[in-house]
VEXLUMVO-118254 format. One record per residue: residue in one letter; chain; x, y, z of N, C-alpha, C, O in turn. Coordinates in nm, 2 decimals, m for minus. Layout:
# VEXLUMVO-118254
a, A, X, Y, Z, X, Y, Z, X, Y, Z, X, Y, Z
...
***
This chain:
# VEXLUMVO-118254
m, A, 8.75, 9.93, 13.95, 8.65, 9.85, 13.92, 8.64, 9.70, 13.90, 8.66, 9.65, 13.79
r, A, 8.61, 9.65, 14.00, 8.61, 9.49, 13.95, 8.56, 9.44, 13.86, 8.46, 9.50, 13.83
a, A, 8.59, 9.32, 13.77, 8.54, 9.29, 13.67, 8.41, 9.21, 13.66, 8.36, 9.18, 13.55
d, A, 8.35, 9.18, 13.79, 8.22, 9.13, 13.79, 8.12, 9.23, 13.79, 8.01, 9.21, 13.75
r, A, 8.16, 9.34, 13.82, 8.07, 9.50, 13.84, 8.06, 9.53, 13.69, 7.95, 9.58, 13.64
m, A, 8.16, 9.49, 13.60, 8.15, 9.56, 13.47, 8.09, 9.47, 13.38, 8.09, 9.50, 13.26
k, A, 8.04, 9.37, 13.42, 7.95, 9.27, 13.31, 7.84, 9.34, 13.26, 7.75, 9.39, 13.33
g, A, 7.84, 9.35, 13.15, 7.71, 9.42, 13.08, 7.73, 9.57, 13.04, 7.68, 9.64, 12.95
q, A, 7.83, 9.60, 13.13, 7.85, 9.77, 13.09, 7.97, 9.81, 12.98, 8.09, 9.77, 12.97
t, A, 7.93, 9.87, 12.92, 8.06, 9.93, 12.78, 8.10, 10.06, 12.86, 8.03, 10.13, 12.93
m, A, 8.22, 10.07, 12.83, 8.27, 10.20, 12.88, 8.33, 10.25, 12.77, 8.43, 10.21, 12.72
t, A, 8.23, 10.39, 12.73, 8.31, 10.48, 12.60, 8.28, 10.59, 12.63, 8.19, 10.64, 12.69
d, A, 8.39, 10.66, 12.58, 8.38, 10.83, 12.58, 8.37, 10.88, 12.44, 8.46, 10.86, 12.35
s, A, 8.26, 10.95, 12.42, 8.23, 10.96, 12.30, 8.29, 11.10, 12.27, 8.28, 11.15, 12.16
t, A, 8.36, 11.15, 12.38, 8.41, 11.30, 12.37, 8.53, 11.29, 12.32, 8.57, 11.39, 12.27
l, A, 8.61, 11.17, 12.32, 8.74, 11.18, 12.30, 8.77, 11.17, 12.14, 8.70, 11.08, 12.08
t, A, 8.87, 11.25, 12.05, 8.85, 11.23, 11.93, 8.99, 11.20, 11.91, 9.08, 11.24, 11.97
v, A, 8.99, 11.12, 11.82, 9.11, 11.05, 11.79, 9.20, 11.15, 11.66, 9.16, 11.14, 11.55
l, A, 9.28, 11.21, 11.70, 9.38, 11.28, 11.63, 9.47, 11.25, 11.51, 9.54, 11.15, 11.52
s, A, 9.48, 11.32, 11.39, 9.56, 11.26, 11.29, 9.61, 11.37, 11.23, 9.55, 11.47, 11.22
a, A, 9.74, 11.33, 11.18, 9.82, 11.49, 11.11, 9.88, 11.39, 10.99, 9.89, 11.27, 10.99
v, A, 9.92, 11.51, 10.89, 9.97, 11.41, 10.77, 10.12, 11.50, 10.78, 10.16, 11.60, 10.84
s, A, 10.20, 11.40, 10.69, 10.36, 11.40, 10.70, 10.39, 11.36, 10.53, 10.32, 11.27, 10.49
g, A, 10.48, 11.41, 10.45, 10.51, 11.37, 10.33, 10.67, 11.43, 10.32, 10.72, 11.52, 10.39
t, A, 10.74, 11.34, 10.21, 10.86, 11.38, 10.16, 10.83, 11.54, 10.13, 10.72, 11.61, 10.12
r, A, 10.96, 11.55, 10.12, 11.02, 11.70, 10.07, 10.94, 11.72, 9.90, 10.89, 11.83, 9.87
s, A, 10.94, 11.59, 9.82, 10.90, 11.61, 9.71, 10.72, 11.60, 9.69, 10.66, 11.64, 9.60
g, A, 10.69, 11.55, 9.80, 10.55, 11.53, 9.81, 10.51, 11.38, 9.75, 10.39, 11.34, 9.73
s, A, 10.61, 11.31, 9.72, 10.57, 11.19, 9.65, 10.55, 11.06, 9.73, 10.52, 10.95, 9.68
v, A, 10.56, 11.08, 9.86, 10.48, 11.00, 9.97, 10.43, 11.10, 10.09, 10.49, 11.17, 10.17
t, A, 10.29, 11.06, 10.08, 10.24, 11.14, 10.21, 10.16, 11.02, 10.30, 10.10, 10.94, 10.25
v, A, 10.18, 11.03, 10.42, 10.11, 10.95, 10.49, 10.02, 11.04, 10.63, 10.07, 11.12, 10.71
r, A, 9.91, 11.00, 10.64, 9.82, 11.05, 10.77, 9.82, 10.94, 10.84, 9.82, 10.82, 10.79
s, A, 9.84, 10.97, 10.98, 9.86, 10.88, 11.09, 9.78, 10.92, 11.21, 9.73, 11.04, 11.20
t, A, 9.76, 10.85, 11.30, 9.69, 10.90, 11.45, 9.79, 10.91, 11.52, 9.90, 10.86, 11.52
e, A, 9.71, 11.00, 11.61, 9.86, 11.01, 11.76, 9.91, 10.88, 11.78, 10.03, 10.87, 11.81
h, A, 9.83, 10.76, 11.77, 9.88, 10.64, 11.84, 9.98, 10.57, 11.72, 10.02, 10.45, 11.74
g, A, 10.02, 10.64, 11.63, 10.09, 10.56, 11.52, 10.03, 10.47, 11.41, 10.09, 10.40, 11.34
l, A, 9.91, 10.50, 11.42, 9.85, 10.41, 11.31, 9.83, 10.48, 11.16, 9.74, 10.56, 11.13
p, A, 9.92, 10.42, 11.09, 9.88, 10.47, 10.95, 9.72, 10.51, 10.88, 9.67, 10.39, 10.88
i, A, 9.64, 10.58, 10.84, 9.51, 10.57, 10.81, 9.51, 10.61, 10.66, 9.43, 10.57, 10.58
a, A, 9.59, 10.69, 10.62, 9.61, 10.68, 10.46, 9.73, 10.71, 10.42, 9.80, 10.79, 10.48
v, A, 9.78, 10.63, 10.29, 9.89, 10.66, 10.26, 9.88, 10.69, 10.09, 9.80, 10.63, 10.02
a, A, 9.95, 10.79, 10.04, 9.97, 10.85, 9.90, 10.09, 10.82, 9.82, 10.18, 10.91, 9.84
i, A, 10.13, 10.72, 9.72, 10.23, 10.71, 9.70, 10.23, 10.72, 9.54, 10.17, 10.64, 9.47
d, A, 10.33, 10.84, 9.50, 10.35, 10.84, 9.35, 10.43, 10.72, 9.30, 10.51, 10.65, 9.36
e, A, 10.37, 10.72, 9.17, 10.45, 10.58, 9.10, 10.59, 10.59, 9.09, 10.66, 10.49, 9.08
r, A, 10.63, 10.71, 9.08, 10.79, 10.73, 9.07, 10.86, 10.64, 9.18, 10.96, 10.57, 9.15
e, A, 10.78, 10.65, 9.32, 10.86, 10.62, 9.43, 10.89, 10.46, 9.40, 10.98, 10.41, 9.46
l, A, 10.83, 10.40, 9.32, 10.82, 10.24, 9.29, 10.97, 10.20, 9.26, 11.02, 10.10, 9.32
r, A, 11.05, 10.29, 9.17, 11.16, 10.26, 9.12, 11.28, 10.24, 9.24, 11.39, 10.19, 9.22
y, A, 11.24, 10.29, 9.35, 11.33, 10.27, 9.47, 11.31, 10.09, 9.55, 11.38, 10.05, 9.63
g, A, 11.23, 10.06, 9.52, 11.21, 9.93, 9.58, 11.12, 9.89, 9.69, 11.07, 10.00, 9.74
g, A, 11.09, 9.81, 9.74, 11.01, 9.79, 9.84, 11.05, 9.80, 9.99, 10.97, 9.81, 10.08
g, A, 11.17, 9.80, 9.99, 11.25, 9.83, 10.11, 11.25, 9.98, 10.17, 11.21, 10.03, 10.28
a, A, 11.30, 10.04, 10.04, 11.34, 10.16, 10.08, 11.16, 10.25, 10.08, 11.13, 10.34, 10.16
l, A, 11.11, 10.19, 10.00, 10.97, 10.26, 10.01, 10.89, 10.24, 10.15, 10.84, 10.34, 10.20
a, A, 10.89, 10.13, 10.21, 10.85, 10.09, 10.34, 10.91, 10.18, 10.45, 10.85, 10.22, 10.55
t, A, 11.05, 10.19, 10.41, 11.13, 10.29, 10.50, 11.05, 10.42, 10.51, 11.00, 10.45, 10.62
t, A, 11.05, 10.49, 10.40, 11.00, 10.60, 10.37, 10.84, 10.61, 10.44, 10.82, 10.71, 10.51
i, A, 10.77, 10.53, 10.42, 10.64, 10.52, 10.50, 10.64, 10.54, 10.60, 10.56, 10.63, 10.64
l, A, 10.74, 10.45, 10.69, 10.73, 10.44, 10.80, 10.76, 10.57, 10.88, 10.69, 10.61, 10.97
q, A, 10.89, 10.63, 10.84, 10.93, 10.73, 10.88, 10.80, 10.86, 10.86, 10.78, 10.92, 10.97
q, A, 10.74, 10.90, 10.75, 10.64, 10.98, 10.74, 10.55, 10.94, 10.83, 10.49, 11.04, 10.88
s, A, 10.52, 10.81, 10.87, 10.40, 10.78, 10.96, 10.44, 10.81, 11.11, 10.36, 10.85, 11.19
e, A, 10.58, 10.80, 11.15, 10.64, 10.88, 11.25, 10.62, 11.01, 11.30, 10.60, 11.04, 11.41
r, A, 10.64, 11.07, 11.18, 10.64, 11.23, 11.19, 10.50, 11.26, 11.19, 10.46, 11.31, 11.30
a, A, 10.42, 11.23, 11.10, 10.27, 11.25, 11.13, 10.21, 11.22, 11.29, 10.13, 11.29, 11.36
s, A, 10.26, 11.09, 11.32, 10.22, 11.06, 11.44, 10.26, 11.17, 11.57, 10.18, 11.18, 11.67
a, A, 10.38, 11.23, 11.55, 10.43, 11.29, 11.65, 10.38, 11.45, 11.65, 10.38, 11.52, 11.75
a, A, 10.32, 11.48, 11.51, 10.26, 11.62, 11.48, 10.11, 11.58, 11.53, 10.04, 11.66, 11.58
a, A, 10.08, 11.47, 11.52, 9.93, 11.44, 11.60, 9.92, 11.45, 11.76, 9.83, 11.50, 11.82
r, A, 10.03, 11.41, 11.82, 10.06, 11.42, 11.97, 10.08, 11.56, 12.01, 10.06, 11.61, 12.12
a, A, 10.13, 11.61, 11.91, 10.15, 11.76, 11.96, 10.03, 11.82, 11.94, 10.02, 11.93, 12.00
q, A, 9.95, 11.79, 11.89, 9.79, 11.86, 11.87, 9.74, 11.83, 12.01, 9.70, 11.92, 12.09
r, A, 9.76, 11.67, 12.05, 9.66, 11.63, 12.17, 9.76, 11.72, 12.28, 9.68, 11.77, 12.36
r, A, 9.86, 11.75, 12.29, 9.94, 11.83, 12.42, 9.88, 11.97, 12.39, 9.86, 12.03, 12.49
i, A, 9.85, 12.02, 12.29, 9.81, 12.16, 12.25, 9.65, 12.17, 12.30, 9.61, 12.28, 12.34
l, A, 9.57, 12.06, 12.30, 9.43, 12.04, 12.35, 9.42, 12.04, 12.46, 9.35, 12.12, 12.51
l, A, 9.51, 11.92, 12.56, 9.51, 11.89, 12.69, 9.56, 12.02, 12.78, 9.51, 12.04, 12.89
a, A, 9.65, 12.11, 12.72, 9.71, 12.21, 12.78, 9.59, 12.33, 12.80, 9.60, 12.41, 12.89
e, A, 9.51, 12.33, 12.72, 9.40, 12.42, 12.72, 9.29, 12.39, 12.77, 9.21, 12.48, 12.78
d, A, 9.26, 12.26, 12.83, 9.20, 12.20, 12.91, 9.24, 12.22, 13.05, 9.16, 12.20, 13.15
g, A, 9.37, 12.25, 13.07, 9.41, 12.29, 13.22, 9.53, 12.19, 13.26, 9.58, 12.22, 13.37
v, A, 9.57, 12.07, 13.19, 9.65, 11.98, 13.24, 9.80, 12.06, 13.22, 9.85, 12.11, 13.12
p, A, 9.86, 12.03, 13.36, 10.00, 12.11, 13.35, 10.10, 12.05, 13.27, 10.11, 11.93, 13.24
a, A, 10.18, 12.14, 13.24, 10.30, 12.08, 13.15, 10.37, 11.98, 13.21, 10.36, 11.87, 13.15
d, A, 10.42, 11.97, 13.31, 10.46, 11.86, 13.38, 10.43, 11.69, 13.35, 10.50, 11.60, 13.32
v, A, 10.28, 11.73, 13.37, 10.21, 11.59, 13.33, 10.19, 11.58, 13.16, 10.15, 11.47, 13.12
l, A, 10.20, 11.67, 13.09, 10.19, 11.67, 12.97, 10.34, 11.59, 12.93, 10.34, 11.48, 12.87
d, A, 10.47, 11.65, 12.98, 10.58, 11.56, 12.96, 10.60, 11.44, 13.00, 10.68, 11.36, 12.94
r, A, 10.53, 11.40, 13.08, 10.55, 11.27, 13.15, 10.49, 11.18, 13.08, 10.52, 11.06, 13.08
l, A, 10.35, 11.25, 12.99, 10.29, 11.15, 12.91, 10.38, 11.09, 12.79, 10.36, 10.99, 12.73
g, A, 10.49, 11.19, 12.78, 10.56, 11.19, 12.66, 10.49, 11.27, 12.53, 10.51, 11.22, 12.42
l, A, 10.42, 11.37, 12.54, 10.35, 11.44, 12.46, 10.45, 11.52, 12.40, 10.52, 11.56, 12.50
p, A, 10.50, 11.57, 12.28, 10.60, 11.67, 12.25, 10.53, 11.79, 12.21, 10.42, 11.78, 12.15
t, A, 10.59, 11.91, 12.23, 10.53, 12.03, 12.21, 10.58, 12.06, 12.03, 10.66, 12.01, 11.95
s, A, 10.47, 12.16, 12.03, 10.50, 12.18, 11.86, 10.65, 12.26, 11.81, 10.69, 12.26, 11.69
a, A, 10.70, 12.31, 11.89, 10.82, 12.35, 11.87, 10.92, 12.21, 11.86, 10.99, 12.20, 11.76
r, A, 10.92, 12.12, 11.94, 11.00, 12.00, 11.93, 10.98, 11.92, 11.77, 11.06, 11.86, 11.69
v, A, 10.86, 11.94, 11.77, 10.80, 11.86, 11.64, 10.86, 11.94, 11.51, 10.90, 11.87, 11.41
a, A, 10.87, 12.07, 11.51, 10.90, 12.13, 11.42, 11.07, 12.15, 11.40, 11.11, 12.19, 11.29
a, A, 11.16, 12.12, 11.52, 11.25, 12.10, 11.51, 11.32, 11.98, 11.45, 11.42, 11.99, 11.38
a, A, 11.25, 11.87, 11.49, 11.25, 11.74, 11.45, 11.23, 11.75, 11.27, 11.31, 11.71, 11.19
a, A, 11.11, 11.82, 11.25, 11.09, 11.82, 11.11, 11.19, 11.90, 10.97, 11.18, 11.89, 10.85
n, A, 11.28, 11.99, 11.08, 11.37, 12.10, 10.99, 11.49, 11.99, 10.99, 11.57, 12.00, 10.90
e, A, 11.50, 11.91, 11.09, 11.63, 11.80, 11.08, 11.62, 11.72, 10.98, 11.71, 11.70, 10.90
h, A, 11.50, 11.66, 10.96, 11.47, 11.56, 10.88, 11.47, 11.60, 10.73, 11.50, 11.54, 10.63
l, A, 11.41, 11.75, 10.73, 11.40, 11.79, 10.59, 11.58, 11.81, 10.53, 11.61, 11.80, 10.41
a, A, 11.66, 11.84, 10.61, 11.82, 11.87, 10.59, 11.87, 11.74, 10.57, 11.99, 11.73, 10.53
e, A, 11.80, 11.63, 10.58, 11.85, 11.50, 10.56, 11.80, 11.43, 10.42, 11.85, 11.35, 10.35
d, A, 11.67, 11.49, 10.41, 11.59, 11.46, 10.29, 11.66, 11.46, 10.15, 11.73, 11.56, 10.15
v, A, 11.66, 11.41, 10.07, 11.72, 11.42, 9.94, 11.64, 11.49, 9.84, 11.55, 11.44, 9.78
a, A, 11.67, 11.62, 9.83, 11.59, 11.71, 9.74, 11.57, 11.64, 9.63, 11.66, 11.57, 9.60
p, A, 11.45, 11.64, 9.54, 11.42, 11.60, 9.41, 11.51, 11.67, 9.31, 11.58, 11.78, 9.32
a, A, 11.49, 11.57, 9.20, 11.61, 11.62, 9.07, 11.52, 11.73, 8.99, 11.57, 11.80, 8.90
s, A, 11.39, 11.74, 9.00, 11.30, 11.81, 8.93, 11.16, 11.83, 9.04, 11.10, 11.74, 9.10
w, A, 11.14, 11.94, 9.03, 11.02, 12.01, 9.07, 10.89, 11.98, 9.02, 10.79, 11.97, 9.09
l, A, 10.89, 11.97, 8.87, 10.80, 11.96, 8.78, 10.77, 11.82, 8.79, 10.85, 11.73, 8.79
r, A, 10.63, 11.82, 8.79, 10.56, 11.71, 8.79, 10.48, 11.69, 8.63, 10.46, 11.78, 8.56
q, A, 10.46, 11.57, 8.60, 10.39, 11.53, 8.45, 10.23, 11.56, 8.50, 10.18, 11.53, 8.61
a, A, 10.16, 11.62, 8.40, 10.04, 11.66, 8.38, 9.96, 11.53, 8.35, 9.84, 11.53, 8.33
***
């Protein structure tokens, strides 16, 4: 549509839902909820994480945000596939499969440092 035809018209789609997912470190000391577009919308940080410094904490938050975003995109893929969108189109959109997200999570889990103690202070 040309811009002059669009004047005064608002194009919204109230049926489109923004999906989000949560990802956290193995110890659960940092968790991030991100949208499918990579926007972090909630961050929870245990105060013990502050001892590692701002740079390390920022890196951890970004990593968890990317993982949560990938999980949300996999959810979007499932919804679109249920609506009849062909798999090759979903691949071209760059939407990962749930299996690919799970495999990446397992790889990251192997790299993640295990906590010194699983006990938390009450």
